[in-house]
N, C-alpha and C positions, 0 to 999 in steps of 0.2 A: 332550051328544054328539050326532052327527049320527045320522038315520034309518038310515044306511048302515051306521054302526057298530055300531048294535042289532039289525042283522036277524041272523036267525038262521041257520044254517050251514046249506047245502044240498047236494043231490047233483051240481048242477052245479059248486060250489065245488072239491068232490072232483076231480072229472072235470078242472078246469080246471089245478090244480095237477099231477095225474097225467100231463097231454099237453103240459104246460111241461117237465116234466122229462124225458119222452120225446122231445119236439122237441130239446132242448138235448143230450142225448146222441146223438141222429140226427146232429147237426148235426157233431158231435164224430168220429164214425166216418165219416161222409161226408168228410171233409175229411182224417182222419190214414189212415184204412184203404183208402178207394176212391180218395182223391187227387182229388176232385171240387175245383174251384175254390172257393175260400169264399164269394165273392159269391155263387154258385148253389146250393151248400150252405146258407147262412141263408136264399136266398129259397125254397127246397124245403121247409125246418124252418118258417118262418112261415106260408107257407100249408097245411101239413099241420095245425099247431095250429090255425088260423083253422077250417078244415073240420072237424076232429073234434069241436071245440065249437060248431059249428053256426052260426058268422058268415054273413050272408047274403053273397053271391059279390061283390054289388057293393061290401056295406061292407069286404070282405075287402082287396079290389084297392084300394079308393080308402083305406084304412087304410096298407097297405104303402105305396103311394105316396107318402102325405102323410108318412109318417116317412123317409121315404129323400131325398126333396125338403127336409125340414126340415133334417135333420141335413149334406146336402152344401149346403145354401146358406148354412149357418153354417161347419162345421168343413170342409167342400170348399174353401171358397176362401181358409179361412186356409190350409188345408195348401198349396196351390198356392202362394200368394203367399210363404208360409214356405221352400217348395221354392226361387222363383226367388230371393230374398232369399239363401238357404243358398249357391245357386248362384255368385251375385255374390261374396258373401264368401271362397267357398273360392278361386275363379279368380282373383280379385284377389291374393290371398295375403294379405287381411284377418285371416281363421282362423290362419293361419301366425303373423302377427305378435302377436294375442293369445295365443297358445299360447306362444309365445317370451317372452313377459312372464311367463306363468305360470311357466314351467319355469326362469325366473331365480328365483322368488320360493319355489318348491317342488319338490322332488324327489322319486321312489320312492315311499314308502308314504305321504308326505302329500299325494300329489295326487287321491288318490279324496276326502279331506276338504275340498280346496280345491273340486273340481268340487261337493259337496254343498253349500257353504257360495255359490259361486256360481250355482248352480241356486236355491236358498232366495232370494236377490235377485231374480235375474230373475224367479221364479215369484210374487213377493208380488203384483205388481198383475195378473198375466198368469193367462189361461184356461191350462188343462195343455197341450190343444194347440197354442196359440199358444206356449207356453214351450219346448216339445220340438222345433218346427221351429226355434225360434231356436237352440237349443244343440247340436243335432245335428250340423252341421258342426263345431263345437269340439270333440266328442267324438270324432269319427273322427280329426281332426287332434292332438287331445292323444294318442290311442292307438297312433297312430303315430310320433309323434316322441318316445314318451315308451318303447315297448315294453312298455307293460303291455296285458294283455287288454282287449279292447274292452268287456268288462261290468264290469271293475274301474274303468273309467272312467264307463260308462253308468249303472250301477244307483245310484251316489250321486247322480248327475245328476237321474235319474228319481224316487227318493226325495224329494229336495228339492222339485221340482216339485209331486208329486201331494199330499203331506205338506201344503204350504200351499193347495193348492185345497181339500183337504177341510177344514180347521180354522180358518184365518185368515182374517176378512173382509179386504179388498173382496170376495173370491170369491162367486159367487151363491148355494152353499150354505149356508155360516154365514149371510150376508147375510139369506137368506128364513128359517131356523129363528129369528135373531134376532127379526126381524119378527112372525112368528107366535106365540112364546112371549113377547114383549113384553121380550126378554132387554136386557142393557146392551149396546152396542156396545162402548165402551171397555174393559170388564171381560170381553168376550167376545175381542177382540183381544189381550189382555194374556195371559188363560190360555190361548190356543190358542197364542201363541209358545210360551210356556211346556210346552204338551204337545207341540209340533211338533219340539223340539229332540231327546228321545229317541227320537223315532219315525224323525226323519231320520237318525240316529246307527247305530239298530240296523237299520232296513230298508236303508240306504245304506252307508256303507262297512264296517260288521260284515259285513251279509249279503254283500255284494259279494266280501270276503276270503275266504269260505265257498266261495261258488259259482262265482267267477272260475276257478279252478284246477280244480276238477270239470266245468265245462262249456266247454271252450276252442271257440270259434266264431270263425271267420274274418271278415273284413271283408266284407261284400256286395258283389259288385263292381262292379254298376251303380251304384249309390250311391255306393260307393268312388270312382270314377271321377269321378262328378258333382263330390264334396267334396275335390276335389285339384287342387293349383295348379301351373302350369308357369310360371309368371313366377319370372325369378332372384331370388336374396334380395335382391339390392342393390335391388331396384325395388318392394320391397313397402311398401304403403300406410304410414302412422305410426299408432302404437299410438291415439291420440288419434281419428283419424279412423275406425279401423275399432271401437272400443269405441262409439265416438258412434252407428253405424249399431247396434249391437246394442241399447245403451239407448233409442234413439228413441222405438219402439214402448212401451218401458216407460214411458217418461216421460208420453207421450202418454195411456197406460191411466191411467196415474196420477194426470194431473191432470184426468181423467174423473171419477175416484174423489173426489176433494178437492173438485171443483165441486161435485157431488151431496150432498156434507155439508156444504160451505161458503157456497155462492153460491146467492141467488137464482135461482129458476127461470124468472122473466120477464126478466132482463136478457140482454145481447150475450155478454158473457164466459162465464156458463153455457152458452148456447146451442153457442158457438164450441170449449170445450172438451169438451162431451160431443158434438158430432161429432167432431171428432179422436181421443178417447178410444175412439171404436167399434174393436173390433179389424180388423174389415176395412180401416177408413178408417186407424188407425194402420198396418197392416202395408204399406198401398198406400203412404203417405206414406215409409214406410221403403225399400220398394224404389225409387221413384224418387229419394230421396236417395242410394241404392247406385249407382244407374246413372250420376248425375252424381259422386259421391266417390270411388267405387273403381271405376268405369268410365272415363268420358270423362276426369276430370281426371288419371287414373295414364296417360293416354296411348293407353288403348283404343280401339280403332275402333268406330264404331257397328255396322257390320256383325257384329263380334265380341262387343259386349255384345247384339246382337239374338239372335245362335247360342247364347250362355250361358242367356238367357232361355228360349229354345225347348227348349234340351238340358234344362231343369229339369221339364220337364212329364211326359214318356212314362214315367219310372221312378215314377211315382207314380198313373199310371191305375188298375192293380188296385187300390191300396189306396183309393181314392175309391169304386171300387164296392164294394167289401166294406163298407167306412164304412155307404155307402147303404143297405147291404141290413140291417144292424144296427139303423139306424133304422126299418126299416121292421118287423122284429121286433118290436123296443120298440113300436111303435105298434099292430101286430096285439094284442100281448097287454094292453094298454093298452085296446082298443076289447073286447076280450074279458072285461074285468071284474077283470084280475089285482087292480089296487092295492085294489078292495073285498074280494076274498076275502082278502088279507092284512090288513086293518082289521078282519075279522071274526075273524082267530086272536086279533089283538091285544086286543082288547075280552073276550076270554074268558080270557085269563092271568092269572096272580096271581103278580107277582114285583117287584123294586125298581124303581122308575121310570126308574133311570138305564139299566139293563139292559135293559128294556123298550125304551125308545126305541133303543137300540144293535140290539137281536134286530129288531126292526121294519124299521128302516133297511136292515139286512142283508137281510132277506128280499125287501125291495121291489128293491133294487139286483140281486139276482141275477135275480129275477122279470124286470125292465123295462130294465134295461143302464143307467139313467140315474141318476146323482148326484142331480141337480135334483129329478126324479120322486122318488126314494128321501125325500129332504130334503124337500120339498114335502109330500108326503104323510104322512109320518112326525111331523111338527111338528103338522099338524091334528088327528091322530088324537091325539098327547098332549098337546096344548094345555089341552084341559077338567081333566085331571089334574095340570097343571103351576101352577094357579092359586096364589097366595099364597107360593111360592118366593122366598128372596131374591136379592138380586142376583148374587150368587156362585153360586148353586145354578141359578139361571137359566142363567147361561153354560156352566156346565157341563153342563146339560141338551143345551143347542145342539151342544155339541162333541159329546158322546157321537152326536149323530146325526150329524154330520159324518164321524165315525169310521168307523160302522156305512154309510155310505154308499158307502165304497172296499173294502169286504171282497170279497177273492177274484174280483174282474172278471173276467169270460169273455168269450164268442164274441160276446155281445151289446153288447159295449161298444167304442166308437169305439179309445180307446186301446190296447186290447188289440191290435188290428189295425195301428195305426199302429209300435206297439214292435216286433213281428213283423215288420213289413216294413221297418221302417229299419233294423233290428239283423240281417236276416236270420236268422231262428229258423225252427223248426221249430213245429208247434202244442204239443208236449209241451213244448219249450224256453220257449215263450212263458208257458206255465203256471208254469213253474218259476222265471221271470224276474218277469214281471209280477204275473201271480195272486198269487203269492208274496209278493212285495214289497208289493203293497198290505193282501194279509191281516195281514202284521207292523205295517204301519202303522195297520190299524183296532184290531187287538187292544192294542197298545202304548198308542192313544188310549184305549179303553176303560179300561184297566188306570190309566193316569193320573189321567182324567177320576173314575174311581171312588174313587182313593187321595185327591185332593183332596176330593171331596165329602164323604169321612169329617173331614178333617182340619180344613177352612174352615168 
C-alpha cells in the first residue's frame, strides 16, 4: 500500500474535513437563504475553504481556475452543443415527431417506463451530460403532449442515464475501476447491466410515481419556449430523420468504444473512429447534420436556422458559470489534499471489502464532486486488498465502487446544476430530485452487488 495511505492521521486532516463540511453548508445557506447566485456562492465557498486550510494564495487561485477551465472545456462545450442540437430538434418538430411515435406505442402509466428504457439505450455509450442534453427536448415535449407532470417523465430518464454512467462500461468510471483492479470487462458489463435494471426501476418510474404528485413543478419558461415547435403538424420531419439525429452521436461514441477494444491503435480506422467518437466532435457532427436535415432540407431559411442556434445559448449561460465554479471547488479540495485524507480513513477501518470500497467512493464523491476522481482514487486504495479475487468478485468490487461514486451528489456536482436549471428547480427541490435519485441508485447498487457477492 502506498505511503500516503500508511501515513498517520493529523490535525490538518481533521481541520480539512471540518472546513469542507462548513464550506458546503455555507454554499447551501448562501444560495437558499441569502439568494446569492450559485456561481458566486460556490466561488466564495471554494475560496473560504482554501484560505481556512492555508493554501497559498497563488495556488488557491490557480487551482480554482484550473478546475473551472477543465470542466468548462469539457462539459461546457458539450452543454452548448447539446442546447443547439435540442433547439434545432424542437424548432423543426423533430422532437414532436419522436414523441408522436412513442405516444402511439405507449400511453399513460407506461410512458415513464418507456422513457427509462429510451434513456438507458441513449445513455449506454454517452457521458451523462451528453445524454441529458440529448433527451431534455424529448422530456419537455413528452410531458407537454401526454399531460403528465414533467418529473414523471424526467426522473425515469435521469435514472436510466445516471445508472448506466455509474455501473456499465464503457463509461470512464467502471473502465477505470476495471483497469486498476484487473477485473474482467465482459463480466463487469454483464453484472453491471444486471445491477442496473433494479436500480433504474426503483430510482426511475417507482420514485417518479411517488415524488411527482408531491412536487408539482411548472415547465421552466425560457427553456420551455426554446424547446417548443411552431411548425405545422403536416410539415414535421420524418421519424427516420429525427431519430437519426438523436442516435448519430450515440453511434459515433459507440464506434469509438468498439475501436478501442477491437482495433489496432496504429491503423487509420482506429484514428478516424477515435476522433469522431470524441464527445465534442460527435455532437458537432450531429449539430451540422441537424442544420442540414432538420433545417435546410425542411425548407427553413439560413437566417432562421442561425437565429435558432443563437437563441439556444443565452438560457444556459448561468448554468455554465455554475458548473465552472463547481469544477473550481473540486480542484481546490483536491489541492488541499482531501483525497489523501479520505485514504487514511479507509486504511484504518475494518469492514467487509465490498462495503469498504463503497464507503470510500461515497466519501470521495461527497468531498470532490467527481465520480471519476472518486472511482480512480478508491480503486487505487482498494487494489492491494483485492489481489487474488475471483473474476466474479473482482467485477462486483468494481461495481460497488461505481455505485458509491454517485451517492447523494450535491452542490459540487455538475449534474446537480444541470438538473436544477433544466427543470427550473429550487435548491431544495434539486436535492429531492437529483440527490435522492442518485442515492437510490447508489444504495440499490450496493445491495445488489453485496447479494451477488454472497451468491456467486
